[in-house]
C-alpha positions as CSV (number, residue, x, y, z in Angstrom):
1,M,-15.2,-35.3,25.3
2,R,-11.6,-35.1,23.7
3,F,-10.0,-31.6,23.8
4,N,-9.8,-29.8,20.4
5,W,-5.9,-28.6,20.3
6,R,-6.4,-27.8,16.9
7,L,-9.1,-24.9,17.5
8,L,-7.0,-23.6,20.4
9,I,-3.9,-23.2,18.1
10,F,-6.3,-21.7,15.3
11,V,-7.7,-19.2,17.7
12,L,-4.4,-18.4,19.5
13,I,-2.6,-17.7,15.8
14,A,-5.8,-15.4,14.8
15,I,-5.7,-13.5,18.0
16,G,-1.6,-12.9,17.4
17,M,-2.4,-11.9,14.2
18,M,-5.0,-9.6,14.8
19,G,-3.3,-7.9,17.8
20,S,0.1,-7.6,16.4
21,S,-1.4,-5.7,13.2
22,T,-3.7,-3.4,15.3
23,W,-0.9,-2.7,17.9
24,Y,1.0,-1.8,14.9
25,A,-1.2,0.6,13.3
26,Y,-1.7,2.4,16.8
27,H,1.8,2.4,17.3
28,V,2.4,4.3,13.8
29,A,-0.8,6.7,14.8
30,V,0.7,7.8,17.9
31,K,4.4,8.8,16.7
32,P,5.0,12.3,17.6
33,A,6.1,13.2,13.9
34,L,2.2,12.3,13.1
35,Q,0.4,14.7,15.6
36,D,-0.7,16.8,12.8
37,Y,-3.1,16.3,9.7
38,I,-1.4,13.9,7.2
39,G,-3.0,13.0,3.7
40,D,-6.5,13.7,3.1
41,E,-7.5,14.4,6.7
42,V,-6.9,18.2,5.8
43,W,-10.4,17.6,4.3
44,Y,-12.3,14.9,6.2
45,V,-11.4,16.0,9.8
46,P,-12.1,19.7,9.3
47,S,-15.7,18.9,7.5
48,S,-16.5,16.5,10.8
49,R,-15.3,19.1,12.9
50,N,-17.7,21.8,11.3
51,V,-20.7,19.7,11.3
52,L,-20.3,19.1,15.1
53,H,-20.1,22.8,15.3
54,R,-23.1,23.3,13.2
55,L,-24.9,20.7,15.5
56,G,-24.2,22.2,18.6
57,M,-21.5,19.9,19.7
58,D,-18.0,21.4,19.6
59,P,-15.5,18.7,20.4
60,H,-12.6,19.5,22.8
61,Y,-8.8,19.8,22.3
62,V,-6.6,19.8,25.7
63,H,-2.9,20.2,25.3
64,D,-0.8,20.6,28.6
65,G,-3.9,22.2,30.6
66,Y,-4.4,24.6,27.5
67,E,-7.8,24.0,25.3
68,G,-7.7,25.1,21.8
69,V,-10.0,27.5,20.2
70,N,-10.6,28.6,16.5
71,V,-11.7,32.3,16.4
72,I,-13.5,32.9,12.6
73,F,-14.2,35.9,12.0
74,K,-16.8,37.2,9.2
75,D,-13.8,38.5,7.0
76,E,-10.4,40.0,6.5
77,T,-12.1,43.6,7.9
78,A,-13.3,42.0,10.9
79,K,-10.3,40.0,11.8
80,L,-7.7,43.3,11.4
81,K,-10.8,45.1,13.5
82,Y,-11.0,42.9,16.4
83,Q,-8.1,40.4,16.4
84,Y,-6.5,42.7,19.3
85,I,-9.8,41.8,21.7
86,V,-8.5,38.1,21.2
87,N,-5.1,38.9,22.0
88,E,-6.2,41.0,25.5
89,A,-8.4,37.9,26.2
90,L,-5.4,35.8,26.2
91,S,-3.4,38.1,28.2
92,E,-6.4,38.4,30.6
93,Y,-6.9,34.6,31.1
94,G,-3.4,33.3,30.6
95,G,-3.3,32.1,27.1
96,N,-0.3,30.3,25.6
97,L,0.5,33.1,23.2
98,S,3.3,30.9,21.6
99,A,0.6,28.6,20.3
100,T,-1.5,31.5,18.4
101,V,-1.8,30.9,14.8
102,S,-3.1,33.4,12.2
103,Y,-4.6,31.7,9.2
104,Q,-3.7,33.0,6.1
105,K,-6.3,31.8,3.9
106,F,-9.4,32.3,5.3
107,P,-10.4,35.1,8.5
108,G,-9.3,33.4,11.3
109,L,-7.2,32.5,14.6
110,Y,-6.0,29.5,16.4
111,V,-5.5,30.2,20.2
112,E,-5.0,28.1,23.4
113,V,-6.6,29.5,27.0
114,K,-6.2,27.5,30.3
115,E,-8.8,24.6,30.4
116,S,-10.2,26.4,33.5
117,H,-10.7,29.8,32.1
118,L,-12.1,28.6,28.6
119,S,-15.8,30.3,29.5
120,D,-14.3,33.3,30.7
121,F,-12.3,33.6,27.6
122,L,-15.5,33.2,25.4
123,A,-17.8,35.2,27.4
124,Y,-15.2,38.2,27.2
125,L,-15.1,37.6,23.4
126,A,-18.9,37.7,23.4
127,K,-19.0,41.3,25.3
128,Y,-16.4,43.2,23.5
129,I,-17.0,41.4,19.6
130,P,-20.7,42.6,18.3
131,D,-22.8,39.3,17.2
132,G,-22.3,38.3,13.4
133,E,-18.5,39.6,13.4
134,Y,-17.3,36.2,14.7
135,Y,-17.6,32.5,16.1
136,T,-15.6,30.2,17.8
137,V,-14.9,26.6,17.3
138,T,-13.3,24.8,20.2
139,G,-11.1,22.0,19.0
140,Y,-7.6,21.2,17.3
141,K,-6.4,24.0,14.8
142,Y,-7.6,23.9,11.3
143,P,-5.2,23.6,8.4
144,D,-4.7,26.7,6.2
145,K,-6.8,26.0,3.3
146,D,-9.1,28.2,1.6
147,N,-12.6,28.3,2.8
148,I,-12.4,25.0,4.9
149,Q,-14.1,26.8,8.1
150,N,-17.0,26.0,5.8
151,Y,-16.2,22.9,4.0
152,L,-18.8,20.1,4.6
153,N,-17.3,17.4,2.1
154,L,-21.0,16.8,0.8
155,E,-19.5,15.2,-2.5
156,H,-18.9,12.0,-0.1
157,P,-21.4,10.4,1.8
158,F,-21.4,10.4,5.3
159,L,-21.0,7.6,7.3
160,G,-17.0,7.6,7.6
161,K,-16.9,11.3,8.9
162,D,-20.0,10.1,11.1
163,F,-16.9,7.7,12.9
164,I,-14.4,10.4,12.7
165,M,-17.1,12.8,14.4
166,A,-17.3,10.1,17.2
167,G,-13.9,9.7,17.7
168,M,-13.7,13.6,18.2
169,L,-16.4,13.4,20.9
170,L,-15.4,10.1,22.5
171,F,-11.5,10.6,22.3
172,G,-10.7,14.2,22.1
173,D,-10.2,16.7,18.8
174,R,-6.9,15.4,18.2
175,P,-5.1,13.1,15.9
176,I,-5.2,10.0,17.7
177,G,-9.0,10.6,18.5
178,W,-9.7,11.2,14.8
179,R,-7.8,7.8,13.9
180,L,-9.2,5.1,16.7
181,P,-12.2,4.7,15.2
182,G,-10.5,3.4,12.1
183,I,-8.0,1.3,13.7
184,I,-10.7,-0.5,15.8
185,L,-12.5,-1.2,12.8
186,F,-9.5,-2.5,11.3
187,A,-9.3,-5.0,13.9
188,I,-12.9,-6.1,13.4
189,L,-12.6,-5.9,9.8
190,Q,-9.8,-8.8,10.2
191,L,-12.5,-11.0,12.3
192,L,-15.2,-10.5,9.6
193,V,-12.7,-11.5,6.7
194,L,-11.7,-14.7,9.2
195,L,-15.1,-15.5,9.8
196,A,-16.0,-15.0,6.2
197,A,-13.2,-17.3,5.1
198,Y,-13.9,-20.3,7.3
199,R,-17.8,-20.0,6.5
200,V,-16.3,-20.7,2.8
201,S,-14.2,-23.3,3.4
202,R,-14.4,-24.7,6.5
203,S,-10.8,-24.9,7.1
204,Y,-8.7,-23.1,9.5
205,L,-5.4,-23.0,7.5
206,A,-7.6,-21.3,4.5
207,S,-8.9,-18.6,7.4
208,L,-5.7,-18.3,8.4
209,I,-4.3,-17.6,5.3
210,A,-7.0,-14.9,4.5
211,L,-6.4,-13.4,8.0
212,F,-2.9,-13.1,6.9
213,F,-3.0,-11.1,3.7
214,V,-5.6,-8.5,5.5
215,A,-3.4,-8.0,8.6
216,V,-0.2,-7.1,6.3
217,D,-1.9,-5.3,3.7
218,P,0.0,-1.9,3.2
219,T,-3.0,-0.3,1.9
220,L,-5.4,-1.5,5.1
221,Q,-2.4,0.0,7.0
222,A,-1.6,3.0,5.8
223,T,-5.5,3.9,5.8
224,A,-6.2,2.5,9.6
225,V,-3.6,4.9,10.4
226,A,-5.0,8.1,8.6
227,A,-8.5,9.6,9.5
228,M,-9.9,9.2,5.9
229,L,-12.9,7.1,4.8
230,D,-11.3,4.3,2.9
231,I,-10.8,2.0,5.8
232,Y,-14.6,2.5,6.5
233,V,-15.5,1.1,3.0
234,A,-13.1,-1.9,3.5
235,F,-14.9,-2.5,6.7
236,F,-18.5,-2.5,5.6
237,V,-17.3,-4.4,2.3
238,A,-15.8,-7.2,4.8
239,L,-19.4,-7.0,6.9
240,F,-21.2,-7.2,3.5
241,L,-19.4,-10.0,2.0
242,L,-19.8,-12.1,5.8
243,L,-23.7,-11.6,5.6
244,A,-23.9,-12.4,1.8
245,V,-21.7,-16.0,2.2
246,Y,-23.9,-16.8,5.3
247,G,-27.0,-15.9,2.8
248,R,-28.4,-13.4,4.9
249,D,-30.7,-11.5,2.3
250,M,-32.2,-8.7,4.7
251,W,-29.1,-8.2,6.5
252,T,-26.9,-7.9,3.2
253,G,-29.1,-5.4,2.2
254,V,-28.8,-3.0,4.8
255,S,-24.6,-3.8,4.7
256,I,-24.6,-2.7,0.9
257,G,-26.6,0.4,2.1
258,L,-24.0,0.7,5.0
259,S,-21.1,0.6,2.5
260,S,-22.5,2.9,0.0
261,A,-23.0,5.4,2.9
262,T,-19.1,5.5,3.4
263,K,-18.2,5.8,-0.3
264,L,-20.1,5.3,-3.4
265,S,-17.3,2.4,-4.4
266,G,-18.4,0.5,-1.4
267,A,-21.5,-0.4,-3.4
268,F,-19.5,-1.7,-6.3
269,G,-20.3,-5.5,-5.2
270,Y,-24.1,-4.7,-5.5
271,P,-24.5,-6.6,-8.7
272,V,-23.4,-9.9,-7.2
273,F,-25.9,-9.3,-4.3
274,F,-28.8,-8.7,-7.1
275,I,-27.6,-12.0,-8.9
276,Q,-27.7,-13.7,-5.5
277,V,-31.0,-12.9,-4.6
278,F,-32.5,-14.0,-7.9
279,N,-30.8,-17.0,-7.7
280,D,-32.5,-18.0,-4.4
281,L,-35.9,-17.5,-6.4
282,R,-35.2,-20.1,-9.1
283,S,-37.9,-22.1,-7.9
284,A,-40.2,-19.2,-8.8
285,G,-40.1,-19.7,-12.4
286,R,-38.7,-17.8,-15.1
287,W,-41.9,-15.4,-15.8
288,V,-41.9,-14.5,-12.0
289,L,-38.5,-13.9,-12.1
290,G,-38.7,-11.7,-15.0
291,R,-41.6,-9.6,-13.6
292,L,-39.6,-9.1,-10.5
293,L,-36.8,-7.9,-12.5
294,I,-39.0,-5.3,-14.3
295,I,-40.8,-4.0,-11.1
296,L,-37.2,-3.7,-9.4
297,L,-35.9,-1.5,-12.6
298,L,-39.1,0.4,-12.5
299,L,-39.1,1.1,-8.7
300,A,-35.0,2.1,-9.0
301,G,-35.5,4.6,-11.8
302,D,-38.7,5.9,-10.1
303,V,-36.5,6.7,-6.9
304,V,-33.8,8.4,-9.1
305,A,-36.5,10.5,-11.3
306,Y,-38.2,11.4,-7.9
307,A,-34.8,12.7,-6.1
308,A,-33.9,14.7,-9.6
309,Y,-37.2,16.4,-9.8
310,Y,-37.3,16.9,-5.3
311,S,-33.6,18.4,-6.2
312,G,-34.7,20.4,-9.0
313,F,-32.5,18.7,-11.7
314,K,-35.5,17.7,-14.0
315,G,-39.2,18.1,-14.2
316,P,-41.9,15.9,-12.6
317,D,-42.8,14.3,-16.1
318,Y,-40.2,11.1,-15.5
319,Y,-41.2,10.9,-12.2
320,R,-44.8,10.2,-12.7
321,A,-44.6,8.4,-15.6
322,L,-42.5,6.1,-14.3
323,S,-44.9,6.0,-11.1
324,I,-47.7,5.4,-13.3
325,L,-45.4,2.3,-15.0
326,V,-44.7,1.0,-11.5
327,L,-48.6,0.6,-10.3
328,I,-49.5,-0.9,-13.4
329,A,-46.6,-3.6,-13.0
330,L,-47.2,-4.2,-9.5
331,A,-51.2,-4.7,-10.2
332,E,-50.3,-7.1,-13.3
333,F,-47.9,-9.1,-10.9
334,S,-50.7,-9.1,-8.1
335,L,-53.3,-10.6,-10.7
336,R,-51.0,-13.2,-12.4
337,C,-48.7,-14.0,-9.5
338,R,-50.9,-13.8,-6.0
339,D,-48.9,-16.8,-4.5
340,R,-45.7,-15.0,-5.1
341,L,-46.5,-11.8,-3.3
342,R,-44.1,-12.7,-0.6
343,E,-41.3,-13.4,-2.5
344,L,-42.0,-10.0,-4.2
345,V,-42.0,-8.2,-1.1
346,I,-38.9,-9.8,0.5
347,S,-37.0,-9.3,-3.0
348,I,-37.9,-5.8,-3.2
349,S,-37.2,-5.3,0.6
350,A,-33.7,-7.1,0.3
351,L,-32.6,-5.4,-3.0
352,L,-34.1,-1.9,-2.9
353,V,-35.5,-0.8,0.4
354,L,-33.0,-1.9,3.0
355,P,-30.0,-0.8,0.8
356,I,-31.9,2.7,0.8
357,V,-32.6,2.9,4.5
358,G,-28.9,1.9,5.5
359,F,-27.7,4.4,3.0
360,L,-29.7,7.4,4.4
361,L,-29.5,6.7,8.3
362,P,-25.9,7.8,8.4
363,E,-26.8,10.8,6.3
364,V,-29.0,12.4,9.2
365,P,-26.1,14.5,10.8
366,A,-25.5,16.0,7.2
367,V,-29.2,16.6,6.3
368,K,-30.0,18.0,9.8
369,V,-27.0,20.9,9.0
370,V,-27.9,21.9,5.4
371,G,-31.7,20.3,4.7
372,F,-32.7,17.2,2.7
373,K,-33.1,19.1,-0.4
374,D,-30.0,20.8,-0.1
375,W,-28.0,17.8,0.9
376,L,-30.0,15.7,-2.0
377,M,-28.8,18.2,-4.7
378,N,-25.4,18.1,-3.2
379,F,-25.2,14.1,-3.6
380,L,-26.8,14.3,-7.0
381,G,-24.0,16.6,-8.2
382,S,-21.7,14.5,-6.7
383,F,-21.8,12.2,-9.8
384,K,-20.3,14.4,-12.0
385,W,-17.5,15.4,-9.7
386,H,-17.0,11.7,-9.3
387,L,-16.6,11.2,-13.1
388,S,-14.5,14.3,-14.1
389,Y,-11.1,14.5,-14.4
390,K,-9.5,16.4,-11.4
391,G,-6.3,17.6,-13.2
392,P,-2.7,16.3,-13.4
393,N,-1.9,14.7,-9.7
394,P,1.9,12.6,-9.3
395,W,0.0,9.8,-7.4
396,T,-2.5,9.0,-9.8
397,A,-2.6,5.5,-10.0
398,P,-5.6,3.9,-12.6
399,F,-7.1,0.7,-11.3
400,W,-4.8,-1.6,-13.4
401,E,-2.0,-0.2,-11.8
402,W,-3.3,-1.6,-8.4
403,F,-2.5,-4.9,-9.5
404,Y,1.4,-4.3,-9.4
405,N,1.3,-1.4,-7.1
406,G,2.2,0.9,-10.1
407,K,2.4,4.3,-7.9
408,S,2.0,4.2,-4.6
409,F,0.1,7.5,-2.6
410,H,2.1,8.9,-0.1
411,F,0.2,10.0,3.4
412,H,3.4,11.3,5.1
413,F,7.0,11.2,4.7
414,N,9.5,10.5,7.4
415,P,7.9,8.3,8.9
416,D,6.4,7.1,5.7
417,V,2.8,6.2,5.9
418,V,2.2,4.8,2.3
419,A,-0.7,3.4,0.7
420,S,1.1,0.5,-1.4
421,T,-1.1,-2.2,-3.0
422,D,-0.2,-6.1,-2.6
423,P,0.8,-7.5,-6.1
424,A,1.0,-10.8,-4.6
425,L,-2.8,-10.5,-3.5
426,L,-4.0,-8.9,-6.6
427,L,-2.3,-10.4,-9.4
428,F,-3.2,-13.7,-7.3
429,M,-6.8,-13.0,-8.1
430,I,-6.1,-13.1,-11.8
431,A,-4.2,-16.5,-11.4
432,A,-7.3,-17.3,-9.5
433,I,-9.8,-17.1,-12.6
434,F,-8.1,-20.1,-14.1
435,A,-8.7,-22.4,-11.0
436,I,-12.0,-21.0,-9.6
437,P,-14.3,-23.8,-11.7
438,Y,-12.2,-26.5,-9.8
439,V,-12.5,-24.8,-6.3
440,W,-16.2,-23.9,-7.0
441,R,-17.0,-27.3,-7.4
442,R,-15.8,-28.0,-3.9
443,K,-16.5,-24.5,-2.2
444,G,-19.3,-23.2,-4.1
445,A,-19.8,-20.1,-1.7
446,V,-16.4,-19.0,-3.0
447,L,-18.1,-17.4,-6.2
448,V,-19.6,-14.8,-3.9
449,P,-16.2,-13.1,-2.9
450,F,-14.9,-14.1,-6.4
451,G,-17.5,-11.9,-7.8
452,I,-17.6,-9.1,-5.4
453,F,-13.9,-8.5,-6.4
454,W,-14.1,-8.2,-10.1
455,S,-17.7,-6.8,-9.8
456,T,-16.1,-4.0,-8.0
457,V,-12.9,-3.7,-10.6
458,A,-15.2,-3.5,-13.4
459,L,-17.4,-0.5,-12.1
460,F,-13.8,1.2,-11.3
461,A,-12.9,0.6,-15.0
462,L,-16.4,2.1,-15.9
463,Q,-15.7,5.3,-13.5
464,Y,-12.6,5.4,-15.8
465,A,-14.2,4.8,-19.0
466,L,-16.8,7.7,-18.1
467,G,-14.0,10.5,-17.4
468,G,-13.3,9.7,-13.5
469,K,-9.6,9.1,-14.6
470,T,-8.3,10.4,-11.2
471,Q,-7.8,7.3,-9.3
472,F,-5.3,6.4,-6.6
473,S,-3.8,3.3,-5.0
474,F,-6.0,3.6,-1.8
475,Y,-9.2,3.0,-3.5
476,A,-7.9,-0.4,-3.3
477,T,-8.9,-0.7,-0.4
478,A,-12.4,-2.1,-1.3
479,L,-11.0,-5.1,-3.1
480,V,-9.0,-6.4,-0.2
481,P,-11.5,-8.4,2.1
482,E,-12.9,-10.2,-0.7
483,A,-9.3,-10.8,-2.4
484,A,-8.4,-12.1,1.0
485,V,-10.8,-14.6,1.3
486,V,-10.5,-16.0,-2.5
487,T,-6.7,-16.4,-1.6
488,G,-7.2,-18.3,1.3
489,V,-9.8,-20.7,0.1
490,V,-7.9,-21.1,-3.5
491,A,-4.6,-21.6,-2.0
492,N,-6.1,-24.1,0.6
493,E,-7.8,-26.1,-2.2
494,I,-4.8,-26.3,-4.9
495,V,-1.7,-26.7,-2.7
496,K,-2.3,-30.0,-0.8
497,W,-1.8,-30.1,3.3
498,E,-0.2,-33.1,2.6
499,A,3.0,-31.6,0.7
500,F,4.2,-29.4,3.9
501,T,3.4,-32.3,6.5
502,E,5.4,-34.8,4.0
503,S,8.1,-32.2,3.5
504,L,8.6,-31.5,7.5
505,L,9.1,-35.4,7.8
506,D,11.7,-35.3,5.4
507,Y,13.5,-32.3,7.3
508,L,13.2,-34.0,10.5
509,Y,14.4,-37.5,8.8
510,W,17.6,-35.7,7.3
511,L,18.3,-33.8,10.3
512,G,18.2,-37.1,12.2
513,K,20.9,-38.7,9.9
514,I,22.9,-35.6,9.9
515,L,23.2,-35.2,13.6
516,H,22.8,-39.0,14.2
517,V,19.4,-38.5,16.4
518,G,18.2,-42.3,16.3
519,R,14.9,-40.8,17.8
520,F,13.9,-38.6,15.2
521,V,14.8,-41.3,12.3
522,R,12.6,-43.6,14.0
523,Y,9.9,-41.5,14.6
524,V,10.1,-40.8,10.6
525,E,10.1,-44.3,9.8
526,D,7.4,-45.4,12.3
527,R,5.2,-42.9,10.8
528,R,5.8,-44.2,7.3
529,K,6.1,-48.0,7.8
530,P,2.5,-48.5,8.2
531,E,1.8,-46.5,4.9
532,E,4.6,-48.5,2.9
533,E,3.1,-51.6,4.2
534,E,-0.3,-50.8,3.2
535,V,0.8,-50.0,-0.3
536,A,3.0,-53.1,-0.7
537,Q,-0.3,-55.3,0.3
538,E,-2.3,-53.4,-2.6
539,P,-2.7,-55.6,-5.5
540,F,-0.7,-54.2,-8.9
541,P,-3.7,-53.0,-10.7
542,F,-2.4,-54.5,-13.9
543,P,-1.8,-58.6,-14.7
544,I,1.8,-59.4,-14.7
545,P,2.9,-62.4,-16.8
546,S,5.1,-65.0,-15.5
547,V,7.7,-66.7,-17.6
548,Y,9.4,-69.8,-16.5
549,V,12.7,-70.7,-18.5
550,N,15.1,-74.0,-18.7
551,L,18.3,-74.8,-17.6
552,D,19.6,-73.4,-21.1
553,G,17.9,-70.3,-20.7
554,L,15.3,-70.5,-23.3
555,P,11.8,-69.9,-22.4
556,K,10.1,-73.3,-21.1
557,R,6.4,-73.8,-21.7
558,R,4.1,-74.2,-19.2
559,E,0.7,-75.5,-19.0
560,I,-2.2,-73.1,-17.8
561,R,-4.5,-74.8,-15.8
562,V,-7.9,-73.1,-14.9
563,K,-9.7,-74.1,-12.0
564,R,-13.1,-74.8,-12.1
565,R,-15.6,-72.2,-10.3
566,E,-18.2,-74.1,-8.2
567,P,-21.5,-72.1,-7.7
568,R,-21.9,-70.9,-4.0
569,P,-24.7,-72.3,-2.1
570,G,-27.7,-70.6,-2.3
571,G,-26.8,-69.5,-6.1
572,L,-28.5,-70.1,-9.2
573,P,-29.1,-73.7,-10.4
574,R,-26.4,-75.3,-13.0
575,K,-27.2,-77.4,-15.7
576,D,-25.4,-80.9,-15.8
577,E,-23.8,-81.1,-19.5
578,S,-24.0,-85.0,-19.3
579,S,-27.7,-85.5,-18.8
580,G,-29.2,-81.9,-19.5
581,E,-31.0,-81.7,-16.3
582,E,-30.6,-78.9,-13.7
583,V,-28.6,-79.7,-10.9
584,V,-28.2,-77.5,-7.8
């Protein structure tokens, strides 16, 4: 069995790119200047800590043998009345007095006590401060923001915060603990893009081009460093893309639900999945597909109407009317298309049931904290928030500015952590519009990432048109995985590999001539000699007339003799013109 050197080189280059980009993100995340909240960590991290506390799973922050404790009072009056008890407990049990922070925007204190004396410290507070006047939250200090001790960030789905909470519990409630899950998923995201590009192109080069663009993308790098939601959006979009190009409809349905469970923009590629499933059912017939479409639309409307009724936004009339229509449509389909019931069940499961399951499962911690009804009311109410203008912001960047990096978003200055889009990648997607039919005829699956990209752009544009004009550059993370796959596949198809190999031979030949290295020259001549001989032996596609001349230079007339072709043995009989008889 011949050893596959190309595969080995491909794997080594891929590991090198993924490893170096992941190490770089980790190296930035652990810089001393970044060991505090950066960017929107001030919202997502405290909300994650608050949910953990309400679930009875307080995280821990230990620094030089001291453990951090947030003492939250009922109000400012209780803080003024009982904060001296906290100071007495710190003196009693060896607290780090220099680390104490008195919050100004909410009634609370941050203190650090010896790790070995934590239980004694908490018992002292419980003994001398009445119940209901305070509570404690172990872990890192809060940012000094209004009502941050109660903030749960329910205007966004919860999957990204699930990862942040897992990081707090596994790696500690400290900046690198919040950020490690995002860095790990950034590494896996690169692998998903590599596999998706190879599935579409079957080319090592195309896959490495796609990997390169996600490995060096500044938006992904910045959001991987910051404990925000957008790196998780990009990860689950990449997972959705991979499953979609493999045609795994059921798992793709789950993955699109997980994408939307991080941020609703993660589901902006759903129209492509919808079209893909219906395209797989073309053999079922136009009327069957029409019925399936009607049933899916009625079911989706019924789910939304019931959610609005359950949360108190609407009355029961819409939900009941749609339920009756759904039952009628299902009964009619069962009677007319009994042989297609399996397709109906599969389509509804892939397009509606599994995405809902994938969306709801990560919301369990939030539902357990506030209850399903309150969670649902917050979720439905968040649509108004997402479609509203949040006021002027110096970092606002509408979706069209992402294509040329019109305005980057700074998470931190000195060292700079900046969410800058990659114009080379995103502008190439505009140029790819003119080449995609050519590539599609050769690599049909390229339409999946191409469609997901432009579907996402279109829905961001719709959000902007409906009033959600507060958009930022880091929202573009949802575009990077599919754009990288398309760029790798299209570039590999329109830029021929022979252009590079032939150019390298030219450079080697010129180097040999300049440095008088005959081995280089002979190598290139030997590589090209067989090709030149083969070209010389090829007949010219058009006849070249021959002209003969006399000694005086005038054209010489030459009789053209036509050779008579005899029939081959076993051919058809030919007719003898003299006798009129057929002979063989």
